[in-house]
N, C-alpha and C positions, 0 to 999 in steps of 0.2 A: 591302224584303223583310220580310214578316211571317211568322215561324215559327209553324206550327200544331202539328205533331206529328211524331214519328219512331217507328215501330214496327219492332222487329227480328223478322225472320221466320226460318223454318227454312233450313238450308243456307247460312248466312252471307249472307242477303239482308236488305235493309231497305227499308221503305216510308216515304217522306218526303213531308210535305205542307206547302206554304207558299204565300203569296200575294204578289202585286205590287199596290201601291195604284193606284187609278183615275187619279190625276194622272200618275204615271210612265207608265202604259200609254197614256193619251191622248196624251201627248207623243211616245211611240215610234211610235204609229200615224201621227201627223202627219208625223214625220220620214220614215217609210217612204213615205207618199204623195208627199212632195216628191222622193224619190229614184226611186220606181218608177212614179208616176202617168203619166208620159209614155209608158210602154209600152202603155197601153191605148187602143184606138180607140173613140171614141164618135161616132156619126153627127151631123153638124152642127158638130163641133169639130175643130180641128187637133190632132194628137198633142201631148199635154202641156198642152193648154189646157182640157180637160174638167174640170168641177167634181168634187170628190171624191164628192159625193152621187150624181151620175149614174153614175160608175164603179161605186160600190157597188151601185147599183140594177141595173145591167146584169150585173155579174160576181159579185155576191153580197156580202152585208153584211160577210162575214169576209175579203174579198179581201186586205186589208192586215193582218189580225189575226195570222196565224201568223208573218209576217216580223217583226212588232213583238215578238211573244213571243220569237222567236229572238234578237232584239237584246238583250232584257232578261234572258234566261235565264241565261247564264254567270255573271254577277255575283251574281244572286239565288240560284242554285244553290250557288255557292261559299259564300255567307254562311249559307245554310240548313245545309249540311254542317258548317260550323264550329260553328254553334250546337247541332247535334244531337250533335256529338262523335263522328262516324263517319269512317272512312277508306275511301272508295270505291275499288274495284279493277277496275271494269269500266265499260262504257258505260251511262248511265242510260236506262231506258225511261220516257218522259214521257207523261202523260195530262193533257189540259186539261179540268179539271172545269167551269169556266165562265170566260167572258171578255167583259167589257163595259166601255165607257168610263165608265159610272156606278158600277160595283161593283169594277172591277179584274179581276185574273186569279187564279184558284186552280189550282194545279198539284199533281199527285201523281206522285212519281218512285219507281220501283222500281230498285234498284241492288245489285250484289254488293259486299260490304264485306269488309275484312280480318277474318279470323276471330279469335275468342278462342282462344288457344293455351295448353294446359297441358303442361308437360314434367315427366317423372318425375325420377328421380335423375340428376343430371349432376355431382355432387360426389363424388369418390372412385371413379370408374370404373376398371376394370382392363383393360389392353390389352397385347398382346404386341408388342414392337418387334424386328423382324429387322434386325440390324446388318450392313451390307455393308462389306467392305474391298477396296480396290483390289488386284488381283492383278498379278503381274509380266507375265502374258499380256496384260492390258488395257493396260498401259504399252507393251509391245512392239507391240501392234496400233495404238496411237495413233502411235507412231514410224513404223510402216509407212505409215500414211496421210500423214504428213508427207513421207516419201520419195516417195510416189506424186504428191503435189501439186507436188513440186519436181523431178520426173523430166524428162529430156530425151527428145524423140521423134526417133529416128534412122531413116534409111531402111535397110530390110533388103535385102541382096543375097541372093537365093535364095528358097527356099520359105517360105511363111507358117507360123507356129507359133501354138499356142494362146496367147492373151494379146496377140497382135499387133493392130495397128489397120490395117484394110484400107480402101482407097478403091475402091468398086465401082459399076458400073452393073448393074442387074438388071431383068429383066422376066419375070413369071410367066405360065404358060399351064396351063389345065386343059382336057383333051380337045382340045388343039391350039389353043385360043382364049385370047387375052389376057384377063385379068380386071381389073376396076376396083380401083385401089389397089395393084396388083402391080408397079408400075414406078417406078424412081427412078434418078437419075444422080448420080455422085460422092457416094455415101452412105458415111459413115464408120461402120464396124462393128468393135467389139472382139470378136475371136474368143474364144469360151468364155464370153461374157457371158450367153448364153441369151436374147438380145433377139429372135431369130427362132425360127420353129417348129423342133422337134427335128430334127436331122440337117442343117440348112441350113449352120450354121457349121462343122460337122465336115468337110463336103465342100469347103470353101475351104482348109482346112489342107492344106499340101503343094503348093499352086499358087504361082506366082511372078508378079510384076508383068509386064503385057503379055499374059498368057494370057486366052483366051476359052474357056469351058467351060460345061457344064450341071450343075445341081444338081437331083437328083430327091428329092422329099419327099412325105409324106402329111400333110395337115392333120389336126389332132386332131379326134376325134368331137365334142368340146365347144367347137369353135372359135366365136368370137363372130359371124363372118359365116356364117349358116346355109347359104348357097348353096355355101360352100367346105368345110364340115365333112365330114371323112372322105374328101375327094377327093384323088387323086394329082395332083401338080403338078410341072411342070418349070420351073426358073428358068434363063434364059440369063444368064450372068455375064461381065462384062468387068472384069478386075482391073487397076486403074490403078497402084496403089502399095501397098507394104507397109511399115509402120513398127513399130518396137518401142520400148519405154520403157527408158531407161537410168537406173536409180535412183542417186541420189547416195550416197556412202559414209556409213555411220552413224558419224560421228565428231564431233570438236569443231568442225570447220568448218561442218558442217550446223547445229549448235546456234547458232553465231554468225550464220549466214545467216538462220535461221528464228525466232530468239527473241532475248531480251535477255540471254541467258546466254553465258558464254565457253566452257563445257565441256559435253560430252554428259551427264555425270553430273548437273550442275546442271539441265539441261534436263529430264532424266528425272524428277528430283525434283519439278520444278514441275508436270509432267504428272500425277504421282501425287497431288500436293497438290490440284490443281484437280479432278481426277476424284473424289478423296475428298470434297471439298466438295459436289460434285453428288450423290454417293451419300448423304451425310448429309442433304441437303435432301430427297431422295426418301424416305429412311427416316422423317424427321420428318413429311413430308406423309402418308405411309401411316398413321402413328400418329394424326394429326389426323383423317383420313378415317374410321378405325376408331372413334374416339371420337364423332365427329359421327353416324355410323351408329347408335351405341347411343342417342344422345340422340333421334334421329328415331324409333327404335323405340318409345320411351316417350311420344312426343308424342300428344296428343289435340287434334284440330281438325277442323272441318267446312270444308274448303278449297273455295272455289267454283271452278268450271271456268274462270271469267273470268281467274283468276290464272295458270292453266296456259296459256290462250290468249294472254295478253299476253306471257308468256315465250317461247312458241313463235314468235310474230310477231317479237319482238326477235331471236331466233336466226336466223330466216330472213332478216331485214333485214341482220344482221351478215354472213351468208354471201354475200348478194347484193353487199354492198359489197366484200367481199374478191375475188370473182370479177370484178367490174367493174374493180378495180384492175389486174387482169391482162388487161383488154381483152375480157372475155367477159360477155355479158348472161346473167342468171339464166334467162331463157326459153330461150336457146340451150343452156345447160348442161343444163337439164331435158330438152330434146329429145334431146340426145346420150345422156343417162342413161336415156331411155325412161320418164320419170316425169311425172306431173301435179303441179301446184303443191300440190294437196291431199295427195297421197301424200308428197311431199317434206316438207311441213309436219308431217304426222303422224309422220314418222320422228324428229322432235325431241321427241315427247311424253314418252318415258321420262326423257330428260335434263332436260326442263323440269320435270317432276313432282319429280324429285330436288332440283333447284336451289331450287324454290319451298319445299319442305319444309325444306331446310337453312336457308334465310334465316329462315323463320318460327320455327324452333326456336331459332336463335341470337339472334334478336331477343327471344324470350321469356326466354332466359337473361340477356341483357344487362339487360332490364327488372327481372328478379328480383334481380339483384345490383347494381342501380343503376350499371351500367357505361356511361360516356359518354366521348366524345372531348373532350379539353381544347382550348382555343383554340391552345395551343402545338403540339399534335399535328396539328391541322388545318393550321396554318401550315407545319409541317414537310412534310406531305404535298403541299401546294400547291407548295412549293419543289422537292420531288422531281419532281413532274410537270413543272414548268417546266424543270428541268435536263434531264429525259429528252427533251422535245420542243423544246428550245432556244427557249423562249418567255418572255415577261415574266410575272412572277407576277400582275400586275394583269389581264393577258389571260386567264390561267388562271381567275382568280376570275370573270371575265365568262362563261366558257364552261361551267364546272362548276356544278352545284347544290350549294352549300355544305352545305345540310341533308342531302342524300343522301350527301355525302361524310362527314359526321359519323356517319351511320348505318352506313356501310360500315366506318369505323374502329372503331366500337363493336362491330360483329360480329367483326372481327378480334381485338379485345381479349377478347370472349367466348370465342373459341376458345382464346386464351392462358390464360384463367382455367380452362377445363375441363382443359386439358393440364397446367397447373401443379398442379392438385389431383387428378390421376389417378395411379393406381398403374401405372407402366410397367415391364413385365418384359422385359428385354433378352435376346436370344439371338443367337448368331453365325449368319450365313447359311451354309448348306452350300456348300462349294466343289465345283465340278465336277471330277471326276477325268479328267485328260487322258491318263494313261498307259494303254497297251493292257493289257487283262486277260491275265494269264499263264495 
């Protein structure tokens, strides 16, 4: 590769020109002919036996040219980018200025590059921190959830009550005709959960196991199935079984069964401590977000659309991976949601724009303050990842890009720097009044 020039254009674009020498290009064309020549039919020759000159005469002198350029381009482009000192953030647009085996190849590439970023004041920012404290009500609510998780289900003799779990068959009819999706057998429904349309669950309350009866309801005007919206419906119900939950007593025995503690008081204290740690993390994160927002507001940069596009693509791919882990293809998910891939992708734009700006701003702070991740910090992070995913550290190093990992750690340190130099004004969170107004 012979570097010619690099010109920076408006809107964080660059035009790069470089050449590939004749000898390298000639060799690449010969290699392409060896691999691809057999594809071309020439009268009088068996496939793969025709001379190169005849193939070029029949199919064009440049028949092997562009494949040869494609073979050479990646390494040459990477070397030119390195020499130019730019950081591409999008796909290059390539133009072939000239290509011959006697003079070599000259290429012009237009590509979006990482913008120059200027950040305003990030040292000594002021932010308000709302400090939340765990309430007794929050601890009691967590204990209630523990009781719910450890409740026994017992058969109720007699009429169903709100909160009971019923086993029912049902079939729905509108204007005397059964409708699609309105039938199920042995469906478990918690009465009072609001799982069904208004009025459905209320009309099961008071009935006993073994009864068959009708439930009359009206679908909401905004119901998702347009053909049923606002329609009166009758559901024929067969009630198989009624169960209720028996909560365990809130005592030391529950603490022993559900935790590492011997007494209920110790268990409650551990709940309070864990919840407080979570609240503290949330409060700290809110401070960090407020500080970063201030840094972004002062940032000056011409950010190319390619950076947003790349982040949106990453977010779509991440989402697709998550739904596939649940056995659902992204295409099927989008059909269910009534969205096109373009609409779905565009929905990530605000989030992608914010994330790109955050990263650029924090990279600029890290550069200004000479913040870097040490080898010890990188090693510690690799060890953390290995422990989290139960992997060998050598395997982690094979899978992660260490340079990207260093950048991520430097960004985290930049946040810590901004936070440690900020003026954080604390105020207690307002507690909700639970007593009835007199």
